N, C-alpha and C positions, 0 to 999 in steps of 0.2 A: 790436689790441693786447693781449697776454696779461698776465695778473695785473694787472687794472685794476678800479677801482670804477666805478660807473655816472657818466658824465661825465667820467671821468679823462681826462687829455692833450687834453681839447678846448679849443680857444682861441677864445673867443667875440668874434671880430672878422672884418671882411672884408678878405682877403688884397688888398693894392694892388700893383701892379708893383714898387714901391720896397721892398716887404717882401722880395721874392724873395732878395736878396742877404742879408739878416739870416737869413733860413730857412737858407740854404746856410752861413752861419757856424755856426749851431747845429748842423747835420747834421755839419759838419767836426769841430767841438768834440765832439760826441758819439764820432765814429770816433776820434778822437785818444785821448780819456779811454779808450775801449775797448781799443784796439789799439796805442797809441803804444808806442815811436816809430814813424812811419810817413812815409814820403816824400809829396810833392805829387802826383807822378806816380800813386802808389799809390792815394792819396784820390780823385783824379780818376777813376780806372778803377773803383774801388768804388762811388761814388757816382754814376756816370753824367754826370760834369759835365767841362765842357772845361778844359784846363789854365789859360787865362788867366781863366775864371771861378774856379777853384779858387785860383789864386794871390792874386786880388783878395780873396776871403773869407780867406785865410791872413793875409795882410797886416793886414786889419782885425782879427783875431784876435790878432796880435801886437801891434799897436797898443793893443788893449784890455788887453794883458798878462795873458791867460788861457793861452797858449801860449807856448813859446821854441822856438827853431830852432838845432839843433846840427849845426856844420858841421865835419866830420872833417877832420883835417890830412892834406894830401897825402902819400902813401906811395910806394913804388916801384911798386904797381900802380894809381898815378893816384889821382883823389879819388873818394871815394864820395859818392853825393848827400847833401844835407842832410837832416836827420830832425826831425819835430816831436814835441814831447811836451807834455803838459798840465803848466801851472805850479801847483804844489802850492800850496793854501791860497788862490788867488785867488778861488774861489767856493765858498761854504759855506753849509750849511742848518743849521737848528736844529729838532731832533725833541724832543717832550716826552711823558711820560704822567704824566696828573693823574689820580690816583686816591685814594680814601679811605685805602688802605693804605700810600701813599707816593707821592712826587714825583721823577721821573727825568728828566734831560734829557742831550741829547747834541749834540754840535758834530760835523757830520759833512762831510768834503771831499767835493766834486763827485765824484770818482772812487769814491765808496763808503767811503773810508777813515775810521774812526773817529779824531778827534781828541782828544775830551775827552769824559768822561761823569762826571755827579754825580748821587748818588742819597740821599735825605734821607728821614725821617719826615714825616709831612703835617702832624702836630700838629692835625688836624681836629677831635679831641676836646677841644681847648682853645679853640674858638670860630672864627669865621668869620675875624678878623682875623689871628690866628696861621697860619691855613691859607693866606690870601692872602699873607701874608709870606712864608711858605715858598715859594710860587710865584714871587714876585719875586725872591727870594734866589737861586734856580736859573736863573732867566732872565738875570738882570743878570750873574751869573757867566759865563755861556755868552758873553753879548754882548761882555764885557770881553775875552774872548779871540779875538775874530775879527781877523783881519790883512787879509783882502781884502773881498770883497763877500759880503753876506747875500742870498741869492736865493730864499730860501722857509723857511716855518715850517709844521709841522705838528704838532697836538696830539691825542695819544690821550686821549679821555674818555669817561666811563660814561654816554653818552647816544645818541639815535639821531643817526645823521649827517644833517645838514639839517633837523633837527627843533629846533634850539634848545633849550629846557628841557622838552620832553615825554619822559616817562620818564627824567628826568636824576636820576641816584643823588645827585649832589653837592646838587642843589636840595633833595631830600628831606632831607638832613642839616642843609643850612643853607640857609633861604629867601632869604638875602641873596645867594647865588649866582646868577649867569647866565652862559650861554656868551658872551652878548653883551657882558658886562664884561671877560671875557678877551680877546676879539677886538679891542676897542677898546684896551685897555692895550697888547697886543703890535703893533697896528697904530701907534699914538701913538708908541711907543718906536722903530720900525724903519722905518714906511712901507711895510712888506710887509703885505699881507693874510694872515693865517694860515688855514688850513685846520683845523677841529676835526672829527675823525672818530671814530667810535664804536671803543671799544678793542678789541673782539673782531673786529672787520673788519680794523683793522691788525695784531692778532696773527697772524691768517691771511696777511696779505701778508708779515710777517716771516718766517713759516715757508716762504713761497713763495720768499722772497729769501736766506735765511741758514740755513734749517732744515737737519737732516740729510737730509732727502729733497727737497731743493729742486727748483724748476720743475716740479712734478707738477700739471698742469692740472685734474685732477678731484680736489678735497681736501675733507675735511670736518674743521672743526675745533671741539673742545668745550672750552669754558672753564668750570672750576669752582672757585670759591673763595667769595668773600663773596655771591655770586649764581652765577647759571649761563646760559649763553647759547653758541648755536652760529652758526656762520657757514661758508659753503660756497661752493667755487670749482667752476663748471662749465664746461669746455671754456675754460678759462683766464680767465674773467670772473666776479667775484663775484656771487653772486645776493643781490641785494639786496630786492627786492619793492616793492610802491607807495608805502610810507612808510618804506624803508630799515630794515623792521623783520624781516625775512625770517630766522628763527632764534632771535627772542625767546620760548624755550619755558617761561619761568618759571611762567606762569600755566597750564600744562597741568593738567588733573585727572587725576592718576595713579589706577590702579586699585587700588593698594595702600593708599590713604587717602583716604577721602571728604570728610575735614574741611579738609584742607590742600593747597594747591596744590602744584606739583613743587618750586618754588625753597624755600620754606619748611621742606618735609619734608625734602629731602637736604642744605640747607645749615645747618639748624638743629634740628629736631625730632629727627632721628635721634641726635643728640649729647645729647640732654637729660638722659637718666639718667646717662651718663657724665661729663657736668659737674657734675651733683649730688654724685657719688662723688668728683669731684676740683675742689673748688671753687678751687683755686690755679691751675687751668689757664688759659692764655690763651685767649681766646674766638675770636681769629683762628687762621687756618690749621691748623685741628682736625684735618681729615683728614690731611694730612701729619705732623702731630705724632703721630698714631696708628701711622703708616706707620714714623716714624723713632724714637720714644722708647716705644711701647708694643707692639712687634712681639713676638707670642708670648703677649701678655695675652689671656685668654680672652674678656672683655668688648670688648675693642677689636678682636680678630680677628672677632667677631660682626659689628660694624658694618662693619667693612671687606668682609666677606662679603656683606652686604645692599647695600652700595653697589656693589660688583661686579656683582652681580646686576641691580640697577636700570639701570646704566650700560651692561651688556651688551645688555639688551633693547632700552634707547633707540638703540644704535647698530645693533641690527639693524633696526629700524623705519626710522631714517634712511638707512641703506644702501641698503635695498630702493626708497625713494623717489627718492634723489639719485645712486646708483651711483658713489660715489667708487671712486677708485684707492689714495687713502690716507687713513687717518684718523688725525689727531694729536691727542693728549690733553694739554691744555693746563692752566695755574693749578696747584692742588694735584695733579690727576691726572697732572701730570708727574713727580711722585716716586713713582709705583707701582712695585713691586718686580717683578723680572721674572717670578716665580711668580704675580703679580697679573694681569700682561700675559697670560701663558700661559691663564688662565682666560678672559680676554676674548676672546682669538683663537679658542680652542676653541668657545666658544658661538657666536661669530659664523660660524666655518667650517661648523658643523653645519647652520645656517638660511639662509644666504645661499648662491645658486646659483653665485656667483663669488666670488674670495677677495681682498678688499681687505687691504692692508697695515695694521696697527694699530701705532702706535708712540707713545711719549711725546716730548713737546716737548724738544728738545735747547737750546732757548733758554731754558726755564723761565719765569721771570716777566719777561723782557727782551724777549719777542716783539712786545708792542706798541709800545715806543719804536723799535724794529728796524723794524717795519712802517711806523711815522711817518717815519722817514728815507727808506724806499724811495718812501713816496708822495710826500714833497716833492722828492725828488730826479727823480722821474717827472713831476713837474708844475710844474718851474721854469722851462720855457721862456719863457713869457710876461714874467715878471720879469727874465730874462735879457737878454731883446731891449729892454726898458724902459731897462736900465742902458746898453746899447750905443747906444741912440737917445738919452740925456741928455747 
């Protein structure tokens, strides 16, 4: 299955004979969502099912109120066959991005349509209680808007997938934080077991699903902001590594500074003199601030040029190893000017024997919550089957 995380789409149970009908229902639901309106006959042909088996599954979906059947009126040409369509809002997922810079949540229909989005400041600097209250406010707002069944929850968090609090940025800021606390709260409120996934992994999935160059199966995504990380997709699958840490490049020892690791240098140290000369400048999003508010300023342009050189060299090294077709620059790099992109592209073209496309993220800072929605939709089968069986 293309565009997936390790373990994505795996249902950890033994398939029993009585499960087959439920699986057929889920297959038909996906087909109706993707290509509806569609007739029963067309569904049977596409899925290789018999007409009676298709009708039994369709009738089950009608009884579950997740699809509806439209019977056209009789005309002079006779009656057209009935067609099936997905019933809007009957199945929904919640996607969230929980980051130090802010909290975002989306309510998404099972057909992929965004129903509602909310974005707030995290208040993380005011203490753990204020931060936790903001998370609850966003989630409860989304929960109150649900009309049908909630079938999945996925949250983008700044920690390694499946590693709980190891290398967790939120825990480093507030030791009271734990991913387990968030999981427990979401499950107690909904009965749905949430997935907490690394934010950069989900950003890559967001680009794969809704980005400007979507469905590219060999992609490199570079996220630059408060920290820096990369994630890559190789032949349609995310490259995760033994500990889901493939791409955590922040501790690289760069050749241009023997005293600082890569993240501290490109995210903080390089701006040190500029911040000293501009004490009122907000320390967040410094690179994008230089691009937008200090374009043409000599000191700012020198910093931009240095970072372009650093990232260009990084892209060349990663490209030669991973061989991506597409390189997407996310976070603050998504605000690069066209002339900046041309510098990166030219540098890469001269040093790589093939020519990958280099582009800025069209989703900007929303890529992780979009990726969370994609992951939740792709992994909703088990929860939907539970709803049907209750």
